[in-house]
FILUMLUM-287490 format. One record per atom (N, C-alpha, C, O): x, y, z. Coordinates in pm, whole numbers, padded with zeros to 5 digits, always signed. Atoms other than C-alpha are relative to their C-alpha. Example, Ala and Ser with C-alpha at 12.3 -4.5 7.8 and 13.67 -1.06 7.14 Angstrom:
BEGIN
+00089-00119+00000/+01230-00450+00780/+00090+00120+00000/+00194+00118+00066/-00082-00119-00006/+01367-00106+00714/-00077+00109+00073/-00026+00220+00090/
END
This chain:
BEGIN
-00145-00014+00002/+00025+01269+00871/+00046+00006-00145/-00028-00024-00238/-00061-00005+00132/+00255+01319+00578/+00150-00010+00014/+00206+00008+00122/-00145+00006+00004/+00614+01273+00477/+00050+00136-00045/+00002+00189-00145/-00054-00132+00032/+00813+01596+00473/+00149-00009-00026/+00221-00082+00042/-00143-00012+00029/+01150+01673+00320/+00024+00138-00060/-00070+00205-00105/-00032-00128+00062/+01327+01979+00196/+00131-00013-00075/+00217-00094-00040/-00123-00006+00078/+01594+02052-00061/+00027+00145-00037/-00034+00235+00019/-00037-00136+00035/+01747+02356-00226/-00115+00076-00066/-00115+00199-00067/+00112-00064+00067/+01422+02424-00412/-00116+00032+00094/-00204+00111+00059/+00107-00027-00095/+01198+02424-00106/-00043-00124+00076/+00028-00225+00078/+00052+00109-00083/+00986+02200+00116/-00097-00085-00081/-00176-00034-00160/+00089+00095+00068/+00808+01889-00012/-00078-00076+00106/-00019-00126+00202/+00086+00073-00092/+00513+01732+00170/-00088-00094-00082/-00159-00050-00173/+00080+00100+00071/+00348+01409+00050/-00096-00063+00100/-00053-00116+00202/+00101+00051-00094/+00022+01302+00216/-00004-00152-00001/+00038-00217-00097/+00016+00145-00010/-00049+00949+00335/-00099-00053-00104/-00085-00165-00151/+00098+00041+00100/-00346+00936+00096/+00065-00019-00136/+00033-00113-00208/-00071+00012+00127/-00118+00994-00203/+00089-00124-00001/+00096-00195-00101/-00086+00119-00011/+00123+00726-00082/-00084-00126-00008/-00044-00223-00073/+00084+00120+00003/-00161+00478-00026/-00055-00026-00139/-00074-00141-00178/+00050+00018+00137/-00293+00539-00377/+00107-00061-00089/+00078-00149-00170/-00111+00058+00077/+00048+00466-00529/+00022-00145+00041/+00045-00231-00045/-00018+00138-00049/+00082+00155-00309/-00111-00091-00051/-00085-00206-00086/+00112+00081+00049/-00263+00032-00413/+00018-00032-00147/-00001-00146-00188/-00021+00023+00142/-00187+00075-00782/+00114-00100-00023/+00106-00186-00111/-00112+00094+00011/+00145-00107-00738/-00042-00141+00039/+00001-00238-00023/+00046+00131-00045/-00027-00390-00552/-00087-00066-00106/-00075-00186-00131/+00089+00057+00100/-00291-00436-00820/+00072-00039-00128/+00020-00119-00206/-00080+00038+00116/-00020-00459-01088/+00071-00133+00019/+00115-00194-00079/-00071+00124-00028/+00135-00763-00919/-00083-00120-00044/-00205-00123-00029/+00066+00123+00044/+00055-01106-01062/-00054-00075+00121/+00014-00088+00223/+00061+00080-00107/-00182-01310-00845/-00088+00080+00094/-00159+00021+00175/+00082-00084-00088/-00348-01015-00671/-00132+00030-00070/-00134+00080-00183/+00132-00025+00056/-00723-00991-00730/-00047+00140+00037/-00091+00216-00049/+00048-00131-00046/-00809-00687-00517/+00057+00029+00138/+00106-00061+00206/-00032-00038-00138/-00726-00494-00203/-00132+00009+00075/-00234+00048+00018/+00123+00004-00079/-00979-00525+00079/+00020+00072+00132/+00133+00096+00175/-00004-00066-00131/-01067-00355+00406/+00057-00093+00105/+00049-00215+00093/-00060+00079-00108/-00891-00468+00721/-00104-00071+00085/-00086-00186+00123/+00107+00057-00083/-01211-00528+00917/-00133+00023-00072/-00145+00110-00158/+00133-00013+00060/-01574-00572+00822/-00060+00138+00028/-00127+00195-00058/+00055-00132-00035/-01665-00249+01004/+00062+00111-00083/-00001+00215-00102/-00062-00102+00085/-01418-00057+00786/-00073+00013-00133/-00069+00119-00195/+00072-00003+00128/-01628-00147+00481/-00110+00104+00002/-00133+00172-00098/+00109-00096-00009/-01917+00066+00605/+00051+00144-00002/-00010+00230-00064/-00053-00136-00003/-01703+00372+00674/+00057+00038-00136/+00057+00156-00172/-00055-00030+00132/-01540+00343+00330/-00109+00027-00103/-00083+00090-00205/+00110-00028+00092/-01881+00351+00161/-00033+00148+00000/-00074+00203-00102/+00034-00142-00014/-01931+00705+00290/+00108+00093-00056/+00078+00204-00098/-00108-00086+00048/-01592+00839+00184/+00062-00059-00125/+00032-00173-00163/-00068+00047+00120/-01377+00810-00125/+00092-00114+00032/+00159-00113+00136/-00082+00118-00024/-01197+00480-00156/+00135+00015-00069/+00164-00058-00164/-00129-00021+00064/-00851+00608-00244/+00100-00107+00038/+00178-00151-00047/-00099+00096-00044/-00653+00361-00038/-00060-00118+00072/-00007-00161+00174/+00066+00114-00063/-00889+00076+00046/+00098-00117+00008/+00154-00158-00093/-00088+00114-00017/-00683-00207+00190/+00145+00035+00019/+00230-00054+00023/-00137-00046-00018/-00369+00001+00237/+00005+00088+00125/-00074+00181+00139/-00020-00083-00119/-00251+00141+00571/+00142+00054-00007/+00238-00022-00016/-00130-00065+00007/+00034+00392+00562/+00026+00073+00131/-00057+00152+00177/-00043-00070-00120/+00219+00509+00872/+00137+00061-00031/+00227-00008-00079/-00127-00067+00025/+00497+00765+00844/+00061+00044+00133/-00009+00085+00225/-00074-00044-00117/+00763+00842+01100/+00129+00064-00049/+00222-00005-00092/-00117-00070+00054/+01012+01109+01004/+00004-00015-00150/-00090+00022-00220/-00010+00024+00143/+01136+01015+00661/-00015-00148-00034/+00022-00191-00143/+00022+00144+00021/+01046+00645+00699/-00149-00026-00021/-00235+00041+00036/+00138+00035+00034/+00731+00484+00561/-00022-00147+00033/+00059-00232-00002/+00040+00136-00034/+00558+00172+00695/-00134-00026-00067/-00228+00052-00050/+00120+00028+00078/+00294+00009+00474/-00053-00139+00034/+00022-00236+00040/+00071+00127-00015/+00038-00265+00547/-00095-00013-00118/-00171+00078-00148/+00084+00025+00117/-00135-00419+00245/-00091-00119+00031/-00043-00224+00075/+00099+00104-00023/-00454-00627+00276/-00059-00040-00135/-00123+00042-00201/+00035+00041+00136/-00527-00834-00037/-00075-00132-00005/-00075-00210+00091/+00056+00130+00038/-00721-01119-00194/+00084-00049-00116/+00112+00026-00210/-00083+00054+00108/-00513-01351-00412/-00078-00103-00080/-00183-00151-00038/+00060+00102+00086/-00597-01588-00697/+00026-00139+00058/+00128-00163+00123/-00016+00138-00041/-00649-01954-00622/+00105-00067-00089/+00105-00047-00211/-00096+00078+00076/-00360-02177-00726/+00138+00064-00015/+00229-00001-00067/-00132-00064+00010/-00073-01927-00708/+00077-00026+00130/+00018-00053+00234/-00085+00017-00118/+00220-01961-00470/-00014+00123+00090/+00019+00235+00048/+00021-00112-00092/+00138-01746-00168/+00130+00070+00030/+00136+00193+00032/-00129-00059-00032/+00503-01693-00082/+00054+00082-00116/+00104+00193-00096/-00052-00072+00116/+00600-01592-00436/-00079+00129-00025/-00020+00233-00054/+00083-00119+00020/+00306-01351-00468/+00028+00105+00107/+00038+00224+00076/-00026-00094-00110/+00374-01196-00126/+00136+00068-00018/+00147+00189+00003/-00133-00059+00021/+00746-01143-00202/-00003+00098-00118/+00056+00206-00110/+00012-00088+00115/+00664-00996-00543/-00075+00129+00036/-00038+00238-00008/+00079-00115-00043/+00406-00767-00384/+00085+00093+00087/+00081+00215+00068/-00086-00081-00086/+00652-00648-00118/+00100+00080-00083/+00115+00201-00064/-00101-00067+00081/+00921-00569-00374/-00061+00107-00091/-00006+00216-00107/+00065-00094+00091/+00680-00401-00617/-00048+00126+00070/-00027+00237+00021/+00051-00116-00075/+00515-00177-00359/+00116+00084+00053/+00113+00206+00043/-00116-00072-00054/+00848-00086-00197/+00069+00082-00109/+00101+00199-00088/-00067-00069+00109/+01006+00005-00531/-00080+00120-00049/-00026+00230-00063/+00083-00108+00054/+00713+00213-00660/-00015+00116+00097/-00010+00232+00056/+00018-00108-00099/+00660+00406-00335/+00132+00075+00021/+00131+00198+00032/-00129-00068-00014/+01032+00477-00294/+00031+00086-00121/+00085+00196-00106/-00023-00078+00122/+01052+00595-00655/-00090+00124+00000/-00047+00231-00043/+00095-00110-00002/+00744+00815-00607/+00038+00107+00103/+00036+00226+00074/-00023-00095-00108/+00840+00972-00275/+00145+00044+00014/+00172+00155+00061/-00141-00029-00025/+01219+00959-00275/+00039-00028+00144/+00150+00007+00185/-00024+00034-00140/+01193+00835+00085/+00025-00149+00012/+00011-00224-00085/-00028+00140-00025/+01282+00503+00242/-00126-00069+00051/-00187-00023+00148/+00109+00084-00050/+01008+00240+00278/+00064-00102+00091/+00138-00189+00047/-00062+00088-00099/+01104+00061+00596/-00055-00142-00009/+00022-00237-00021/+00061+00134+00008/+00857-00229+00586/-00127+00004-00084/-00199+00103-00089/+00126+00024+00070/+00579-00362+00367/-00052-00132+00055/+00006-00237+00030/+00061+00120-00057/+00357-00609+00553/-00117-00042-00089/-00206+00037-00118/+00106+00052+00087/+00137-00830+00334/-00093-00086+00084/-00048-00180+00151/+00104+00075-00071/-00187-00960+00488/-00096-00057-00103/-00167+00018-00170/+00089+00064+00096/-00376-01212+00277/-00132-00030+00070/-00138-00113+00161/+00131+00010-00064/-00743-01185+00369/-00081-00115-00058/-00161-00176+00014/+00079+00106+00061/-00883-01438+00123/+00058-00046-00131/+00156+00008-00182/-00039+00058+00129/-00852-01647-00192/-00123-00002-00089/-00232-00039-00045/+00113-00002+00094/-01070-01606-00499/+00022-00107-00106/+00131-00119-00163/-00007+00107+00101/-01145-01897-00732/-00003+00056-00138/+00002-00020-00235/
END
């Protein structure tokens, strides 16, 4: 799937892979985030065979709305709530700025903690 829009200059189509790459970069810039990880253990094997552009990021588009799920590992000792809120705001801002579309929800899933 992809997000589609049009303006006076023509039609614009942005793929989910491009959106997930921007979301991943935004997530890794947030304080307290160590890495993005696969949703399930079985996903790790399938990602070994293909390029890991959006590992740990799931993007679903519906019309001009974007729904993002982020799966991360955080640092030990940081406030989970503060990191999650910062991550939500950072990803939402960067993806909206990149696409010009509305990010409806950003769901943060903390998979683990790294010492």
